[in-house]
C-alpha positions as CSV (number, residue, x, y, z in Angstrom):
1,M,43.8,-78.2,48.1
2,A,42.7,-77.4,51.6
3,H,43.8,-74.1,53.1
4,L,44.4,-73.2,56.7
5,G,44.0,-70.0,58.6
6,S,41.8,-66.9,58.4
7,R,39.8,-66.1,55.3
8,R,39.0,-62.6,56.5
9,T,42.2,-61.1,55.1
10,R,43.6,-62.1,51.8
11,A,46.8,-63.6,53.2
12,L,47.1,-67.4,53.1
13,A,48.5,-70.0,55.4
14,L,50.0,-72.7,53.2
15,P,50.0,-76.3,54.3
16,V,52.4,-77.2,57.2
17,G,55.6,-78.6,55.8
18,L,55.4,-76.3,52.7
19,A,55.4,-72.9,54.3
20,L,54.1,-71.0,57.3
21,T,52.6,-67.5,56.7
22,V,50.4,-65.1,58.6
23,S,46.9,-66.1,58.0
24,L,45.5,-63.9,57.6
25,G,23.6,-51.7,39.8
26,F,24.2,-52.6,43.6
27,L,21.2,-50.9,45.0
28,P,18.6,-52.8,47.2
29,T,15.3,-52.6,45.4
30,G,12.8,-52.5,48.3
31,A,10.9,-49.2,48.5
32,A,10.7,-47.4,51.8
33,T,7.3,-46.5,53.1
34,A,6.1,-44.2,55.8
35,S,5.4,-45.5,59.3
36,P,4.3,-44.1,62.7
37,V,7.9,-43.7,63.7
38,D,8.2,-40.9,61.2
39,G,6.7,-38.4,63.6
40,G,4.6,-37.9,66.7
41,P,5.4,-39.0,70.2
42,A,8.1,-41.6,70.6
43,A,6.7,-45.1,71.1
44,A,8.1,-47.4,73.7
45,V,10.9,-49.5,72.2
46,S,12.8,-52.4,73.6
47,A,16.3,-51.9,74.8
48,D,17.0,-55.3,76.3
49,G,18.6,-56.9,73.3
50,P,22.3,-57.3,72.5
51,K,24.1,-54.1,71.5
52,L,24.6,-54.3,67.8
53,S,25.9,-52.0,65.1
54,Y,23.9,-51.0,62.1
55,V,24.3,-49.1,58.9
56,V,21.3,-47.0,57.7
57,N,21.3,-45.9,54.1
58,T,19.1,-42.9,53.3
59,Q,17.5,-41.9,50.0
60,G,18.8,-38.3,50.0
61,G,21.4,-35.9,51.2
62,P,22.0,-34.0,54.4
63,G,18.4,-32.9,54.8
64,T,17.2,-36.5,54.7
65,V,20.0,-37.7,56.9
66,K,18.9,-35.1,59.5
67,Q,15.3,-36.4,59.3
68,V,16.4,-40.0,59.6
69,R,18.6,-39.3,62.6
70,K,15.5,-38.3,64.6
71,A,13.8,-41.5,63.6
72,V,16.8,-43.5,64.6
73,E,16.7,-42.1,68.1
74,R,13.0,-42.7,68.3
75,A,13.6,-46.3,67.3
76,G,16.1,-46.8,70.1
77,G,19.3,-46.2,68.2
78,T,22.3,-44.0,68.8
79,V,24.1,-42.4,65.8
80,V,27.8,-43.0,66.0
81,I,28.5,-40.9,62.9
82,A,26.6,-39.8,59.9
83,Y,28.3,-39.7,56.5
84,D,26.0,-37.1,55.0
85,R,27.8,-37.0,51.7
86,I,26.8,-40.5,50.9
87,G,23.7,-40.8,53.1
88,V,25.0,-43.5,55.4
89,L,24.6,-43.5,59.2
90,V,26.4,-45.8,61.6
91,V,24.1,-46.7,64.5
92,H,24.3,-48.7,67.7
93,S,21.1,-50.1,69.2
94,Q,19.9,-52.6,71.8
95,N,16.4,-52.7,70.3
96,P,16.1,-56.2,68.7
97,D,13.5,-54.7,66.2
98,F,15.6,-51.7,65.3
99,A,16.4,-52.7,61.7
100,Q,12.9,-53.8,60.9
101,S,11.5,-50.6,62.4
102,I,13.9,-48.2,60.7
103,R,13.4,-49.7,57.3
104,G,9.9,-48.4,57.3
105,V,10.9,-44.8,57.9
106,R,10.4,-42.3,55.1
107,G,13.7,-41.5,53.6
108,V,15.4,-44.8,54.5
109,D,16.6,-46.8,51.5
110,S,17.9,-49.8,53.5
111,A,19.3,-50.8,56.9
112,G,21.1,-53.8,58.3
113,A,23.1,-55.1,61.2
114,T,26.8,-55.2,60.5
115,R,27.5,-58.3,62.6
116,T,25.7,-61.2,64.2
117,N,27.4,-61.0,67.6
118,P,27.0,-58.2,70.2
119,I,29.6,-55.4,70.5
120,V,31.6,-56.9,73.4
121,P,35.3,-57.6,73.8
122,Q,36.4,-61.0,72.7
123,A,39.6,-63.0,73.0
124,T,42.1,-62.5,70.2
125,K,42.0,-65.4,67.9
126,D,45.1,-67.3,66.7
127,I,45.3,-66.5,63.0
128,G,48.6,-68.2,62.1
129,V,52.3,-67.6,62.3
130,E,54.4,-65.5,60.0
131,Q,57.6,-66.9,58.6
132,P,60.4,-64.5,59.6
133,L,63.4,-63.9,57.6
134,T,66.4,-65.8,59.1
135,A,69.7,-64.1,59.8
136,Q,71.4,-66.5,57.4
137,E,69.0,-65.5,54.6
138,E,69.5,-61.8,55.4
139,R,73.3,-62.2,55.2
140,G,73.2,-64.2,52.0
141,A,70.9,-61.6,50.4
142,A,73.1,-58.7,51.4
143,A,76.2,-60.4,50.0
144,R,74.4,-60.7,46.6
145,A,72.9,-57.2,46.5
146,T,74.2,-54.9,43.8
147,A,75.1,-51.3,44.5
148,D,71.6,-50.1,43.4
149,Q,69.7,-52.7,45.5
150,D,68.5,-52.7,49.1
151,P,70.2,-55.5,51.1
152,M,67.2,-57.9,50.9
153,E,66.1,-57.1,47.4
154,P,67.8,-60.2,45.9
155,L,65.2,-62.3,47.7
156,Q,62.3,-60.3,46.2
157,W,61.6,-62.3,43.1
158,D,58.3,-60.4,42.8
159,L,59.9,-57.1,41.8
160,P,61.5,-58.4,38.5
161,A,58.3,-60.4,37.9
162,I,56.5,-57.1,37.3
163,K,59.6,-55.2,36.0
164,A,59.6,-53.0,39.1
165,D,63.4,-53.3,39.3
166,K,63.7,-51.7,35.8
167,A,61.0,-49.1,36.6
168,H,63.1,-47.9,39.6
169,Q,65.9,-47.0,37.2
170,K,63.5,-44.4,35.7
171,S,61.4,-43.4,38.6
172,L,60.7,-44.3,42.2
173,G,57.3,-42.5,42.2
174,S,56.2,-39.1,43.4
175,R,56.1,-37.8,46.9
176,K,52.8,-36.2,45.9
177,V,51.1,-39.6,45.6
178,T,49.7,-41.4,48.7
179,V,48.5,-45.0,48.9
180,A,46.3,-45.8,51.9
181,V,46.5,-49.3,53.3
182,I,43.0,-50.0,54.6
183,D,43.9,-53.0,56.8
184,T,44.9,-54.2,60.3
185,G,47.1,-51.2,61.0
186,V,50.6,-50.1,59.8
187,D,53.7,-49.8,62.0
188,D,54.9,-46.4,60.8
189,T,58.0,-46.7,63.1
190,H,59.5,-49.4,60.9
191,P,62.7,-48.1,59.3
192,D,61.6,-49.0,55.8
193,L,58.2,-47.3,56.2
194,A,59.0,-44.3,58.4
195,P,60.6,-42.3,55.5
196,N,57.4,-42.5,53.4
197,F,54.7,-42.5,56.0
198,D,51.8,-40.0,55.6
199,R,50.5,-39.3,59.1
200,N,48.0,-36.7,57.9
201,A,46.2,-39.4,55.8
202,S,46.2,-42.0,58.5
203,A,43.6,-42.8,61.1
204,N,41.9,-45.6,63.1
205,C,38.4,-46.3,61.7
206,V,37.5,-49.4,63.8
207,T,34.5,-47.8,65.5
208,G,33.1,-46.4,62.2
209,A,34.3,-42.9,63.1
210,P,37.9,-41.8,62.5
211,D,40.3,-41.5,65.4
212,T,43.5,-39.5,64.6
213,T,45.2,-40.0,67.9
214,A,48.9,-40.4,67.3
215,G,49.7,-44.0,66.6
216,S,46.1,-45.1,66.6
217,W,46.7,-46.5,63.1
218,R,49.3,-49.0,64.3
219,P,48.6,-52.7,65.2
220,N,48.7,-53.3,68.9
221,A,50.7,-56.0,70.5
222,G,49.3,-59.4,69.5
223,E,47.4,-58.0,66.5
224,S,48.0,-59.0,63.0
225,P,51.1,-57.8,61.1
226,H,49.1,-58.0,57.8
227,G,48.8,-54.3,57.2
228,T,52.4,-53.6,57.8
229,H,53.5,-56.3,55.4
230,V,51.1,-54.9,52.7
231,A,52.5,-51.4,53.3
232,G,56.1,-52.5,52.7
233,T,55.2,-54.2,49.4
234,I,53.7,-50.9,48.2
235,A,56.2,-48.3,49.4
236,A,59.1,-49.6,51.5
237,A,61.8,-46.9,51.0
238,K,64.8,-47.5,48.7
239,N,67.1,-46.3,51.5
240,G,69.9,-48.9,51.8
241,V,67.8,-50.8,54.5
242,G,65.8,-54.0,54.2
243,V,63.5,-54.4,51.2
244,T,62.2,-52.2,48.4
245,G,58.6,-51.5,47.6
246,V,57.0,-51.4,44.2
247,A,56.7,-47.6,44.4
248,P,59.5,-46.7,46.9
249,G,59.2,-43.0,46.3
250,V,55.5,-42.5,47.1
251,K,53.8,-42.0,50.4
252,V,51.9,-44.6,52.3
253,A,49.2,-44.2,54.9
254,G,47.6,-46.5,57.4
255,I,43.9,-46.7,57.9
256,K,43.1,-49.3,60.6
257,V,39.8,-51.0,60.1
258,A,40.2,-54.4,61.8
259,N,39.2,-54.8,65.4
260,P,41.4,-56.7,67.9
261,D,39.8,-59.9,66.8
262,G,40.7,-59.3,63.2
263,Y,37.2,-58.5,61.9
264,F,36.6,-55.9,59.2
265,Y,33.1,-54.7,59.8
266,T,31.1,-52.6,57.4
267,E,31.1,-49.4,59.5
268,S,34.9,-49.5,59.7
269,V,35.3,-50.1,56.0
270,V,32.9,-47.3,55.1
271,C,34.9,-45.0,57.4
272,G,38.2,-46.1,55.8
273,F,37.1,-45.2,52.2
274,M,35.5,-41.9,53.3
275,W,38.6,-40.9,55.3
276,A,40.9,-41.8,52.3
277,A,38.7,-39.9,49.9
278,D,38.5,-36.7,52.0
279,H,42.3,-36.7,52.7
280,G,43.7,-36.7,49.2
281,V,44.5,-40.4,49.0
282,D,45.2,-41.5,45.4
283,V,45.0,-45.2,45.9
284,T,43.5,-47.5,48.5
285,N,44.6,-51.1,49.0
286,N,42.0,-53.6,50.3
287,S,43.3,-57.0,51.1
288,Y,40.3,-58.3,53.1
289,Y,36.7,-59.1,52.8
290,T,34.0,-57.3,54.8
291,D,32.9,-59.4,57.7
292,P,30.8,-61.3,58.7
293,W,29.6,-62.5,55.3
294,L,32.0,-63.8,52.7
295,F,29.3,-63.1,50.2
296,N,26.6,-60.5,50.8
297,C,23.3,-61.2,49.0
298,K,21.2,-58.3,47.8
299,D,17.9,-60.0,48.5
300,D,18.7,-60.3,52.2
301,P,17.7,-57.0,54.1
302,D,20.8,-56.9,56.3
303,Q,23.4,-58.1,53.7
304,G,21.9,-55.9,51.0
305,A,22.3,-52.8,53.2
306,L,25.9,-53.7,53.8
307,V,26.6,-53.9,50.1
308,E,24.9,-50.6,49.5
309,S,26.9,-48.8,52.2
310,V,30.3,-50.0,51.0
311,A,29.3,-49.4,47.4
312,R,28.4,-45.8,48.2
313,A,31.7,-45.3,49.9
314,T,33.8,-46.7,47.1
315,R,31.9,-44.7,44.5
316,Y,32.4,-41.6,46.6
317,A,36.2,-42.2,46.8
318,E,36.5,-42.8,43.1
319,R,34.6,-39.6,42.3
320,K,37.2,-37.8,44.5
321,G,40.0,-39.3,42.3
322,T,40.9,-42.4,44.4
323,V,41.6,-45.8,42.7
324,N,40.4,-48.6,44.9
325,V,42.4,-51.9,44.5
326,A,41.2,-55.2,46.2
327,A,42.4,-58.8,46.5
328,S,40.2,-61.5,45.0
329,G,40.4,-64.0,47.8
330,N,42.2,-67.3,48.6
331,S,39.5,-70.0,48.2
332,A,40.4,-71.1,44.7
333,E,36.8,-70.3,43.7
334,D,35.6,-69.3,40.2
335,L,33.8,-66.0,41.0
336,A,32.1,-66.1,37.6
337,A,30.5,-69.5,38.3
338,D,26.8,-70.0,38.3
339,T,26.9,-71.0,42.0
340,I,29.4,-71.0,44.9
341,E,29.0,-72.9,48.1
342,D,29.7,-70.6,51.1
343,S,30.3,-72.6,54.3
344,T,32.0,-69.9,56.3
345,S,29.3,-67.3,56.9
346,P,28.7,-65.6,59.2
347,N,32.2,-65.9,60.6
348,D,31.5,-64.1,63.8
349,G,28.7,-66.5,64.9
350,D,27.1,-69.8,63.9
351,T,28.1,-70.5,60.3
352,V,25.6,-71.9,57.8
353,T,26.2,-73.7,54.6
354,R,24.5,-71.9,51.7
355,T,24.7,-72.0,47.9
356,I,24.9,-68.5,46.5
357,D,24.8,-66.9,43.1
358,P,27.9,-64.6,42.7
359,K,25.9,-62.4,40.3
360,K,23.6,-61.5,43.2
361,C,25.8,-62.1,46.2
362,F,29.0,-60.1,46.5
363,D,32.3,-60.3,48.2
364,I,32.7,-56.6,49.2
365,P,34.6,-54.5,48.3
366,T,36.2,-56.9,45.9
367,M,33.2,-57.5,43.6
368,L,31.9,-53.9,43.6
369,P,31.8,-52.0,40.3
370,G,34.8,-49.8,39.8
371,V,37.1,-51.7,42.2
372,V,40.2,-53.2,40.6
373,T,40.1,-56.9,41.4
374,V,43.4,-58.7,41.6
375,S,44.3,-62.4,41.3
376,A,47.6,-63.8,42.5
377,T,50.5,-65.5,40.7
378,G,53.4,-67.5,41.9
379,A,57.1,-67.4,41.1
380,K,56.6,-69.2,37.8
381,G,54.0,-66.7,36.7
382,L,51.1,-69.1,36.9
383,K,47.9,-68.4,38.9
384,A,48.6,-69.2,42.5
385,S,47.1,-72.5,43.7
386,Y,44.8,-70.7,46.2
387,S,43.8,-67.7,44.2
388,N,40.2,-66.9,43.3
389,Y,39.6,-66.3,39.6
390,G,36.7,-65.6,37.2
391,N,36.3,-64.3,33.7
392,G,34.9,-60.8,33.8
393,V,35.7,-60.5,37.5
394,I,39.5,-60.4,37.6
395,D,40.9,-57.2,36.2
396,V,44.7,-57.9,36.6
397,A,47.1,-60.3,38.2
398,A,50.2,-59.8,40.3
399,P,52.7,-61.8,42.4
400,G,51.1,-63.1,45.6
401,G,53.4,-66.1,46.2
402,D,52.8,-69.8,46.2
403,S,54.3,-72.9,47.7
404,T,57.7,-73.8,46.4
405,S,56.3,-77.3,45.8
406,Y,54.2,-75.7,43.0
407,Q,56.2,-72.6,41.9
408,S,59.8,-72.1,43.1
409,P,61.7,-68.9,42.3
410,E,65.0,-68.6,40.6
411,P,68.1,-68.2,42.9
412,P,69.2,-66.3,44.9
413,A,65.5,-66.1,46.1
414,T,64.8,-69.1,48.2
415,S,61.1,-68.8,49.1
416,G,58.1,-68.7,46.8
417,L,56.3,-66.3,49.2
418,I,56.5,-62.5,49.3
419,L,59.1,-60.9,51.5
420,S,58.1,-57.6,53.2
421,T,58.1,-55.6,56.4
422,L,56.7,-56.7,59.7
423,P,56.0,-54.7,62.9
424,G,58.9,-53.9,65.2
425,G,61.5,-53.4,62.4
426,A,61.3,-57.0,61.3
427,Y,60.9,-58.7,57.9
428,G,59.1,-61.9,56.9
429,Y,57.3,-63.9,54.2
430,M,53.6,-64.1,53.6
431,A,51.5,-65.3,50.7
432,G,48.0,-64.7,49.4
433,T,46.0,-62.4,47.2
434,S,46.6,-60.0,50.0
435,M,50.2,-59.8,48.8
436,A,49.1,-59.5,45.1
437,S,46.9,-56.5,45.6
438,P,49.6,-54.2,47.0
439,H,51.8,-54.9,44.0
440,V,48.9,-53.5,41.9
441,A,48.4,-50.6,44.2
442,G,52.1,-49.8,43.9
443,V,51.9,-49.9,40.1
444,V,48.8,-47.6,40.2
445,A,50.8,-45.2,42.3
446,L,53.5,-45.2,39.7
447,I,51.0,-44.5,37.0
448,K,49.5,-41.6,39.0
449,S,53.1,-40.3,39.5
450,T,53.6,-40.3,35.8
451,H,50.2,-38.9,35.0
452,P,49.4,-36.6,38.0
453,H,46.3,-35.1,36.5
454,A,44.7,-38.3,35.3
455,S,41.3,-39.2,36.7
456,A,40.7,-42.5,38.5
457,L,39.0,-43.9,35.4
458,A,42.0,-42.9,33.2
459,V,44.5,-44.4,35.7
460,K,42.5,-47.7,35.7
461,A,42.4,-47.7,31.9
462,L,46.2,-47.2,31.8
463,L,46.7,-50.0,34.3
464,L,44.9,-52.5,32.1
465,A,46.4,-51.2,28.8
466,E,49.9,-51.4,30.2
467,A,49.6,-54.9,31.7
468,D,51.4,-57.8,30.1
469,A,48.7,-59.9,28.4
470,T,48.9,-63.5,29.7
471,A,47.1,-66.4,28.0
472,C,45.4,-69.2,29.9
473,G,48.1,-71.7,28.8
474,A,48.0,-75.4,29.3
475,P,45.2,-77.0,31.4
476,Y,45.8,-76.0,34.9
477,D,47.1,-78.9,37.0
478,I,49.1,-77.0,39.6
479,D,49.9,-80.0,41.9
480,G,50.7,-82.3,38.9
481,D,48.4,-85.1,40.0
482,G,46.8,-85.4,36.5
483,T,43.5,-83.6,37.5
484,V,42.7,-80.1,36.3
485,D,42.4,-77.9,39.3
486,A,40.7,-74.9,37.7
487,V,39.5,-73.9,34.3
488,C,40.6,-70.7,32.7
489,E,38.1,-69.1,30.4
490,G,38.8,-66.3,27.9
491,G,41.5,-65.2,25.5
492,K,45.0,-63.9,25.8
493,H,43.9,-60.3,26.4
494,R,41.2,-61.0,28.9
495,N,40.6,-64.2,30.9
496,G,39.5,-65.5,34.2
497,F,43.0,-66.2,35.6
498,Y,44.9,-63.0,34.8
499,G,42.3,-60.5,33.6
500,A,44.0,-58.0,31.3
501,G,47.4,-59.5,32.3
502,V,50.1,-59.3,34.9
503,V,50.8,-55.6,35.9
504,N,53.9,-53.9,34.4
505,A,55.6,-51.3,36.6
506,L,58.1,-50.3,33.8
507,N,55.2,-49.4,31.5
508,A,53.8,-47.3,34.3
509,V,56.7,-45.0,34.4
510,R,57.6,-44.7,30.7
511,W,54.2,-44.2,29.0
């Protein structure tokens, strides 16, 4: 099935006529060697190339970073920020030979350009249209809501799908737990988000360095509502207004990493994980892939450096106690296949078609070790038509929505998509693995609320153990045309469609 809209975020634009939504061992092996740039007088370097952003990964700690900083300057680079704790520097340079030059410096492990286009303002791209909640739907839902439901909760078929409605009778989650939405920005003025918003854990990381100016974490006018929708799924307050989140008693933070064009570049993503880790965040939600490469191949000097930078940041966050949750993607690809054809990279310049090996080329942060990888299900509990899958890659599944032509919900819900918050106090539907991942982040927050002293590894183990094991089932023919659309490999307790199973919020609060 062909899909429309952006593949950068994990939200999906379903075909027109069905639904409109917002579109939305990893170490390089090359050994660094000494070169004349290590010391002595600075050689003349070119500064007439396009201004690009780079990440430089060092082989040691603060001492090595300090040494490499000097070499960066001699090579025509300017350090934007140095993350000494993981040995990653964010650098700008107009020297076309900067990456090649700095790779030869003693103490440098790898270095690569984070984009293929210069750092210049670009026009905002049309990435789709959200499907807003109609006044009629709102009135109908409110009329059906019970005393213990928020007005629009009857339209949220996704909550009972993971037993979140029953979980809320036992616990809404702890105010001591914070989930950070690393995304396009969160509108913390929304009446369903304001009660739970954690300003101290929020920032704008678009440049690669955190900006804590008040409101910097919000989406600007014309920017994607994606992050705000994700935040509502996680922690919309149970306050008699609008919708209810999976963990409506926990705090939610916004870490903005998408630039005005909707690109999630490596330096921004690294900043997001580092900020979350250093500010007490318990869970991060990552419903995007790191631009400009859908898959980053370790044997490419630039792409390998990007993998290493993000991997260092996710490992650092996990060591600090953060569980990182990520969406698997909307391309209906088997991420455990021998080969995958990538025809969309780089997405900020001239694309090329290439055949990649997903064991060597990674969607980051989704395919990094330790990251919880989430596939999407529809209202009937089947793998969503668009969701990526892969035996040994998918950890768990959760509702992400699907076309009502494939999976329609039980009344009173009318849409097979996921209803949540939109900027400006609005509500609307979206679908994608972007919407599945925050369901899992919410369940992780409930587990952390129940087990406040559990490590990140222990929380992840509980998430998998408490999930509802889901077998592959009948051959997967989601559109009913007689042709198998995807092959599910594995047994009931671990397979390529659902991983360890569909997450269970009730188990999260009672075990």
